[in-house]
RORORO-926161 format. One line per field, with one value per residue (C-alpha): residue number from 1; residue in three letters; y, z, x. Coordinates in nm, 2 decimals. Layout:
N
num <- c(NUM/...);
residuo <- c(ALA/...);
py <- c(Y/...);
pz <- c(Z/...);
px <- c(X/...);
//
This chain:
454
num <- c(1/2/3/4/5/6/7/8/9/10/11/12/13/14/15/16/17/18/19/20/21/22/23/24/25/26/27/28/29/30/31/32/33/34/35/36/37/38/39/40/41/42/43/44/45/46/47/48/49/50/51/52/53/54/55/56/57/58/59/60/61/62/63/64/65/66/67/68/69/70/71/72/73/74/75/76/77/78/79/80/81/82/83/84/85/86/87/88/89/90/91/92/93/94/95/96/97/98/99/100/101/102/103/104/105/106/107/108/109/110/111/112/113/114/115/116/117/118/119/120/121/122/123/124/125/126/127/128/129/130/131/132/133/134/135/136/137/138/139/140/141/142/143/144/145/146/147/148/149/150/151/152/153/154/155/156/157/158/159/160/161/162/163/164/165/166/167/168/169/170/171/172/173/174/175/176/177/178/179/180/181/182/183/184/185/186/187/188/189/190/191/192/193/194/195/196/197/198/199/200/201/202/203/204/205/206/207/208/209/210/211/212/213/214/215/216/217/218/219/220/221/222/223/224/225/226/227/228/229/230/231/232/233/234/235/236/237/238/239/240/241/242/243/244/245/246/247/248/249/250/251/252/253/254/255/256/257/258/259/260/261/262/263/264/265/266/267/268/269/270/271/272/273/274/275/276/277/278/279/280/281/282/283/284/285/286/287/288/289/290/291/292/293/294/295/296/297/298/299/300/301/302/303/304/305/306/307/308/309/310/311/312/313/314/315/316/317/318/319/320/321/322/323/324/325/326/327/328/329/330/331/332/333/334/335/336/337/338/339/340/341/342/343/344/345/346/347/348/349/350/351/352/353/354/355/356/357/358/359/360/361/362/363/364/365/366/367/368/369/370/371/372/373/374/375/376/377/378/379/380/381/382/383/384/385/386/387/388/389/390/391/392/393/394/395/396/397/398/399/400/401/402/403/404/405/406/407/408/409/410/411/412/413/414/415/416/417/418/419/420/421/422/423/424/425/426/427/428/429/430/431/432/433/434/435/436/437/438/439/440/441/442/443/444/445/446/447/448/449/450/451/452/453/454);
residuo <- c(MET/THR/ASP/MET/ASN/ASN/PRO/ASP/ASN/GLY/GLY/HIS/GLY/GLU/TRP/PRO/GLN/GLN/GLN/ARG/PRO/GLN/TYR/PRO/ARG/GLN/PRO/GLN/TYR/PRO/GLN/GLN/PRO/GLN/ALA/PRO/GLN/GLY/TYR/PRO/GLN/HIS/ALA/GLN/TYR/PRO/PRO/ARG/GLN/PRO/GLY/GLN/GLN/GLN/PRO/PRO/TYR/GLY/TYR/PRO/VAL/ASP/ASP/ALA/ALA/ALA/THR/THR/VAL/LEU/PRO/PRO/VAL/PRO/ALA/PHE/ASP/ASP/ALA/ASP/ALA/THR/THR/LEU/LEU/PRO/PRO/VAL/PRO/PRO/LEU/GLY/ASP/ALA/GLU/THR/THR/ALA/LEU/LEU/PRO/PRO/VAL/VAL/PRO/GLY/ALA/VAL/PRO/GLY/ALA/PRO/PRO/ALA/ALA/PRO/ARG/HIS/ARG/GLN/PRO/VAL/GLN/PRO/PRO/PHE/GLN/GLN/PRO/ALA/GLN/GLN/PRO/VAL/GLN/PRO/VAL/GLY/HIS/PRO/GLN/GLY/TYR/PRO/GLN/ALA/PRO/LEU/PRO/GLU/GLY/GLN/PRO/GLU/GLY/ARG/PRO/ARG/ALA/ARG/ALA/ARG/HIS/ALA/ALA/PRO/ALA/PRO/GLN/PRO/ALA/GLU/VAL/PHE/ASP/PRO/PRO/THR/MET/THR/LEU/LYS/ARG/PRO/PRO/ALA/PRO/GLY/PRO/ALA/GLY/PRO/VAL/GLY/ALA/PRO/PRO/VAL/PRO/PRO/PHE/ALA/ALA/VAL/PRO/ALA/GLN/PRO/ALA/PRO/PRO/ALA/PRO/PRO/ALA/ALA/PRO/ARG/GLY/ARG/THR/GLY/SER/PRO/ILE/ILE/GLU/PRO/GLY/LEU/GLN/PRO/ALA/LEU/ILE/THR/ALA/GLY/ALA/ALA/ALA/LEU/LEU/ALA/GLY/GLY/ALA/ALA/LEU/GLY/GLN/VAL/ALA/LEU/ALA/LEU/VAL/VAL/ALA/LEU/LEU/GLN/LEU/LEU/THR/ALA/ALA/GLY/TRP/PHE/ARG/LEU/ASN/GLY/MET/TRP/PRO/ALA/ARG/GLN/GLY/ILE/LEU/LEU/ALA/ALA/LEU/ALA/GLY/PHE/THR/ALA/ASP/ALA/ALA/VAL/LEU/LEU/ALA/ASP/SER/ASP/GLY/GLY/VAL/ALA/ALA/VAL/VAL/GLY/THR/LEU/GLY/GLY/PHE/PHE/LEU/LEU/VAL/LEU/VAL/LEU/GLN/THR/PHE/ARG/PRO/SER/ASP/PRO/LYS/GLU/ARG/PHE/TYR/ALA/LEU/THR/VAL/LEU/GLY/SER/ALA/THR/VAL/VAL/THR/ALA/LEU/CYS/THR/THR/LEU/LEU/VAL/ALA/ASP/TRP/VAL/PRO/ALA/GLY/VAL/GLY/ALA/VAL/ALA/LEU/ALA/THR/VAL/LEU/ALA/ALA/ALA/PRO/LEU/PRO/GLY/PRO/LYS/GLN/LEU/GLY/PRO/VAL/LEU/GLY/LEU/VAL/ALA/ALA/VAL/ALA/LEU/GLY/LEU/LEU/VAL/GLY/ALA/PRO/VAL/ALA/LEU/GLY/ALA/LEU/ALA/GLY/LEU/GLY/ALA/LEU/VAL/GLY/ARG/ARG/VAL/ALA/ALA/TYR/ASP/TRP/PRO/SER/ARG/PHE/VAL/HIS/MET/THR/ALA/GLY/VAL/ALA/LEU/PRO/LEU/ALA/VAL/ALA/ALA/PRO/LEU/ILE/TRP/MET/ALA/THR/ASP/LEU/LEU/ALA);
py <- c(4.90/5.00/5.19/5.54/5.58/5.28/5.39/5.08/5.20/5.43/5.70/5.53/5.60/5.35/5.05/4.71/4.44/4.24/4.55/4.71/4.74/4.56/4.78/4.65/4.72/4.97/4.86/4.99/5.18/5.19/5.50/5.75/5.81/6.14/6.40/6.48/6.80/7.11/7.00/7.12/6.87/6.76/6.86/6.58/6.53/6.66/6.37/6.29/6.41/6.17/6.17/6.32/6.14/6.03/6.10/5.78/5.63/5.80/6.13/6.45/6.57/6.93/7.10/7.29/6.97/6.79/7.06/7.13/6.92/7.14/7.46/7.79/7.92/8.30/8.50/8.65/8.99/9.04/9.34/9.15/8.85/9.05/9.27/9.06/9.11/9.41/9.67/9.62/9.96/9.99/9.99/10.16/10.06/10.28/10.12/9.77/9.80/10.00/9.70/9.61/9.75/10.01/9.88/10.04/10.05/9.96/9.65/9.40/9.33/9.00/8.97/8.86/9.13/9.20/9.06/9.32/9.46/9.48/9.82/9.97/10.29/10.60/10.70/11.03/11.03/10.95/10.98/10.74/10.90/10.93/10.71/10.87/10.83/10.59/10.75/10.57/10.39/10.47/10.22/10.06/10.15/9.95/9.91/10.13/10.37/10.29/10.54/10.80/10.96/11.32/11.57/11.34/11.41/11.15/11.16/11.03/10.67/10.59/10.59/10.34/10.45/10.30/10.29/10.57/10.54/10.55/10.86/10.85/10.75/10.97/10.87/10.67/10.85/10.68/10.74/10.74/10.71/10.40/10.26/10.19/10.32/10.54/10.50/10.79/10.73/10.60/10.82/10.73/10.65/11.00/11.20/11.39/11.26/11.22/11.11/10.77/10.49/10.28/9.92/9.70/9.41/9.41/9.41/9.06/9.04/8.92/8.56/8.47/8.29/7.91/7.81/7.71/7.34/7.24/7.24/6.91/6.81/6.91/6.63/6.55/6.70/6.62/6.29/5.99/5.86/5.90/5.75/5.53/5.71/5.62/5.44/5.16/5.12/5.07/4.81/4.63/4.62/4.47/4.20/4.13/4.08/3.83/3.64/3.62/3.50/3.23/3.11/3.07/2.87/2.63/2.57/2.56/2.89/3.05/2.91/3.08/3.42/3.37/3.30/3.63/3.80/3.63/3.74/4.10/4.09/3.96/4.23/4.51/4.40/4.40/4.74/4.88/4.78/4.94/4.62/4.65/4.48/4.16/3.90/3.61/3.71/3.79/3.45/3.27/3.43/3.37/3.01/2.96/3.08/2.86/2.56/2.63/2.65/2.32/2.16/2.27/2.15/1.81/1.77/1.65/1.87/1.84/1.88/2.21/2.42/2.17/2.20/2.58/2.56/2.30/2.48/2.80/2.64/2.47/2.78/2.99/2.74/2.76/3.14/3.12/2.89/3.09/3.42/3.28/3.16/3.46/3.63/3.98/4.23/4.10/4.41/4.37/4.00/4.05/4.31/4.08/3.80/4.01/4.13/3.79/3.61/3.85/3.84/3.46/3.47/3.74/3.56/3.21/3.33/3.43/3.06/3.06/3.19/2.84/2.69/2.97/2.99/3.30/3.41/3.63/3.81/3.86/4.00/4.22/4.37/4.44/4.61/4.83/4.94/5.02/5.23/5.43/5.50/5.63/5.83/6.21/6.26/6.60/6.63/6.50/6.25/5.98/5.99/5.76/5.48/5.48/5.47/5.18/4.98/5.03/4.94/4.62/4.51/4.59/4.39/4.08/4.11/4.16/3.84/3.64/3.58/3.56/3.88/3.90/3.85/4.20/4.36/4.15/4.18/4.56/4.59/4.39/4.61/4.93/4.79/4.67/5.01/5.19/4.97/5.05/5.42/5.42/5.58/5.80/5.51/5.56/5.51/5.16/5.07/5.21/5.01/4.68/4.69/4.94/4.70/4.36/4.43/4.50/4.16/3.98/4.10/4.03/3.67/3.50/3.71/3.59/3.23/3.30/3.47/3.19/2.88/2.97/3.24/3.10);
pz <- c(19.94/19.92/20.17/20.04/20.31/20.19/20.01/19.79/19.65/19.40/19.42/19.17/19.36/19.46/19.23/19.31/19.35/19.06/18.83/18.91/18.59/18.59/18.47/18.40/18.66/18.56/18.57/18.86/18.73/18.94/19.14/18.95/19.11/19.27/19.07/19.19/19.38/19.17/18.92/18.94/19.05/18.80/18.87/19.05/19.05/19.37/19.60/19.63/19.95/20.16/20.06/19.72/19.45/19.13/18.80/18.64/18.35/18.02/18.17/18.08/18.33/18.43/18.18/18.44/18.63/18.31/18.20/18.54/18.43/18.13/18.18/18.11/17.75/17.75/17.49/17.21/17.07/16.70/16.75/16.98/16.75/16.46/16.64/16.52/16.15/15.97/15.84/15.48/15.30/15.01/14.67/14.36/14.00/13.96/14.25/14.15/13.81/13.91/13.91/13.55/13.26/13.05/12.75/12.44/12.17/11.82/11.64/11.86/11.72/11.55/11.51/11.17/10.96/11.00/10.75/10.50/10.61/10.39/10.26/10.47/10.42/10.54/10.89/11.07/11.29/11.65/11.96/12.24/12.58/12.80/13.10/13.42/13.73/13.98/14.31/14.61/14.84/15.20/15.48/15.61/15.95/16.23/16.07/16.18/15.92/15.79/15.90/15.63/15.59/15.68/15.42/15.24/15.26/15.38/15.08/14.83/14.80/14.90/14.59/14.53/14.59/14.28/14.03/13.92/13.78/13.40/13.24/13.03/12.67/12.37/12.19/11.87/11.55/11.26/10.92/10.65/10.34/10.46/10.66/10.96/11.31/11.35/11.69/11.84/11.92/12.27/12.52/12.57/12.91/12.94/12.63/12.55/12.35/11.98/12.04/11.88/12.12/12.27/12.16/12.46/12.33/12.26/11.89/11.77/11.50/11.17/11.10/10.75/10.56/10.52/10.19/9.94/9.86/9.53/9.25/9.12/8.79/8.50/8.29/7.97/7.66/7.30/7.12/7.33/7.04/7.08/6.80/6.92/6.70/6.48/6.74/6.82/6.44/6.39/6.67/6.50/6.18/6.37/6.52/6.17/6.05/6.33/6.24/5.88/5.98/6.21/5.93/5.71/5.98/6.05/6.28/6.61/6.55/6.44/6.75/6.98/6.81/6.82/7.20/7.26/7.06/7.27/7.60/7.47/7.35/7.68/7.88/7.65/7.63/8.01/8.04/7.76/7.94/8.26/8.46/8.60/8.77/8.66/8.67/8.70/8.40/8.19/8.28/8.21/7.86/7.78/7.90/7.66/7.37/7.47/7.49/7.15/7.01/7.16/7.04/6.68/6.69/6.82/6.58/6.22/5.92/5.90/6.27/6.34/6.31/6.53/6.80/6.80/6.82/7.10/7.31/7.27/7.38/7.68/7.82/7.76/7.96/8.24/8.24/8.26/8.56/8.75/8.71/8.79/9.14/9.20/9.54/9.41/9.31/9.02/8.80/8.86/8.80/8.46/8.36/8.46/8.27/7.95/7.97/8.05/7.79/7.51/7.61/7.59/7.24/7.10/7.24/7.13/6.78/6.73/6.69/6.35/6.20/6.26/6.03/5.77/5.43/5.30/5.65/5.53/5.28/5.53/5.81/5.56/5.45/5.82/5.88/5.57/5.65/6.01/5.93/5.66/5.88/6.16/5.94/5.95/5.59/5.45/5.39/5.58/5.85/5.65/5.39/5.59/5.65/5.29/5.16/5.40/5.28/4.92/4.98/5.16/4.86/4.62/4.82/4.82/4.44/4.39/4.57/4.40/4.71/4.69/4.61/4.95/5.15/5.12/5.17/5.48/5.63/5.59/5.72/6.03/6.10/6.08/6.31/6.57/6.57/6.61/6.90/7.08/7.03/7.20/7.54/7.61/7.63/7.82/7.70/7.84/7.63/7.32/7.37/7.43/7.27/7.01/6.90/6.93/6.83/6.46/6.42/6.66/6.48/6.13/6.22/6.18/5.87/5.71/5.77/5.62/5.31/5.24/5.33/5.31/5.03/4.82);
px <- c(4.51/4.87/5.05/5.13/5.40/5.59/5.91/5.89/5.57/5.74/5.47/5.24/4.93/4.67/4.70/4.54/4.80/4.66/4.63/4.96/5.17/5.50/5.79/6.14/6.39/6.65/7.01/7.22/7.53/7.84/7.91/8.13/8.47/8.53/8.73/9.08/9.15/9.17/8.90/8.54/8.29/8.02/7.67/7.47/7.10/6.95/6.86/6.50/6.35/6.15/5.79/5.86/5.68/5.86/5.67/5.54/5.73/5.65/5.54/5.73/5.98/6.06/6.28/6.47/6.55/6.65/6.90/7.06/7.36/7.44/7.64/7.46/7.48/7.55/7.36/7.57/7.51/7.55/7.77/8.00/8.01/8.14/8.39/8.68/8.59/8.74/8.49/8.39/8.38/8.14/8.31/8.18/8.23/8.53/8.71/8.60/8.76/9.06/9.30/9.20/9.40/9.24/9.04/9.18/8.90/8.99/9.13/9.32/9.67/9.68/9.31/9.17/9.02/8.66/8.42/8.28/7.95/7.65/7.55/7.28/7.09/7.26/7.16/7.23/7.53/7.48/7.68/7.71/7.64/7.93/7.94/7.82/8.04/7.89/7.81/7.95/7.71/7.73/7.77/7.45/7.33/7.48/7.83/8.12/8.26/8.61/8.87/8.96/9.30/9.34/9.22/8.98/8.61/8.37/8.13/8.38/8.51/8.86/9.08/9.35/9.71/9.86/9.56/9.34/8.99/8.98/8.86/8.54/8.62/8.52/8.20/8.21/8.11/7.93/8.08/7.81/8.04/8.22/7.92/8.15/8.20/8.50/8.65/8.85/9.22/9.27/9.46/9.82/9.97/10.11/9.98/9.66/9.37/9.46/9.82/9.91/9.82/10.10/10.06/9.98/10.19/10.56/10.65/10.72/10.99/10.86/10.97/11.07/10.81/10.86/11.00/10.74/10.72/10.88/10.63/10.52/10.68/10.47/10.32/10.49/10.34/10.37/10.41/10.51/10.72/11.10/11.30/11.59/11.84/12.13/12.34/12.10/12.04/12.41/12.42/12.12/12.32/12.61/12.39/12.25/12.61/12.67/12.35/12.46/12.80/12.65/12.42/12.72/12.90/12.62/12.31/12.51/12.68/12.36/12.18/12.44/12.39/12.01/12.04/12.21/11.94/11.67/11.83/11.85/11.49/11.35/11.53/11.43/11.06/11.02/11.18/10.97/10.65/10.75/10.83/11.18/11.35/11.17/11.44/11.21/11.01/11.32/11.48/11.15/11.11/11.48/11.45/11.16/11.38/11.67/11.44/11.30/11.66/11.75/11.43/11.50/11.86/11.75/11.46/11.49/11.47/11.09/11.02/11.18/10.86/10.67/10.94/10.91/10.53/10.53/10.79/10.60/10.27/10.42/10.59/10.28/10.08/10.34/10.32/9.95/9.95/10.22/10.04/9.70/9.81/10.03/9.93/9.88/9.62/9.40/9.47/9.85/9.82/9.66/9.91/10.20/10.04/10.01/10.37/10.52/10.31/10.40/10.77/10.76/10.61/10.85/11.15/11.06/10.97/11.34/11.41/11.24/11.57/11.70/11.44/11.42/11.60/11.78/11.88/12.17/11.96/11.67/11.89/12.07/11.74/11.66/11.99/11.95/11.60/11.68/11.99/11.82/11.51/11.74/11.97/11.94/11.83/11.72/11.35/11.04/11.06/10.89/11.16/11.40/11.15/11.03/11.39/11.47/11.18/11.27/11.63/11.52/11.31/11.59/11.84/11.62/11.58/11.95/12.05/11.78/11.56/11.19/11.01/10.83/11.15/11.28/10.94/10.85/11.19/11.20/10.84/10.93/11.23/11.03/10.76/11.01/11.18/10.85/10.75/11.08/11.01/10.67/10.57/10.88/11.13/11.46/11.82/11.82/11.52/11.68/11.99/11.80/11.46/11.57/11.85/11.67/11.31/11.38/11.54/11.30/10.99/11.14/11.25/10.91/10.84/11.16/11.05/10.71/10.86/11.10/10.89/10.52/10.52/10.80);
//
């Protein structure tokens, strides 16, 4: 048995030695230093009296003994806790909205016009009940009343010093004829009801309207054919005279004049088809004509036609290869191939004047038909071309040329002039294609009339 008077027993009661539970020993904390003079002493646990038993580990302790270290917490009264807060007076609807500007009924300046309403059956007029003033709510019990100025009764809410409550607005009236609501005029800031309202916004000066964009150019109307006129026809007659003089001087002189005609033809053809500047195409077409001229001069008397055909075929193949591998849009590539190929053919066929007979008579018929077709003759428009064709045939018969020479030469001149007048051509087109195409188109026809049909 254990001795109950032994202080080492710990007050655990009678436990057999072999059944006594072993508890871990609590660590010993160092003694706290004493507070300096002038500071309050911390509360200490009361010392255990001799013979006082300590509660076993795990048992609840006394609440009073456990909280002796904490300072006492004084109870707070709700009234004392809210004494520092200012009293909150109750506010009615009139005081709540006193700081807001008055709402002027009617259309807002700058707002878009209202959509038209559908026609509805006529209804009797009605009136909107006027707004009832909101009665103030008193303070709840337990709160102090706010101090009121002298001369003001207690039952009314305190009014603002600088803002007054808005007056009740007049009722809206329904207008049966127009099926709309007529709003009464809003009271002005210092005028009676019915006076014109003061606009809430400052008047903005009207700004001038922006200038209207320029109208798009109107599309051209009428016939796209514009005749080259008399001046290009006279220049064509001058070029025909040069060709006749070159033919009289020999093949070399004629080849030089034909080269000038080929250069003018290539430039006019590209500009007529809307491709400008197209220096590479113009130079390639002119180079084909120059090569054909050189091939005819170097060939014998029987190989001139073969030289022209061979040169034309080789350059046409070159044009086809260049345009096929051109890095561009397929539609644009096809258009460029068409223009360049036709320009090469028309320019190279001018070389047939070097292998044709009766060149002076043929170019003379071209000049006569072109000038008469462009001359301002009285009568219908078709009178000039008809007279030109008749004059070309008569010229061929007078000089003793084949019968078909004057007719084919005059027909080629009229066709070339018509082509140069198509699709609203410009002045540049008239002075290039309008001058060269009558001779360029008539050149292979002159060769056919003197060699194939003779």
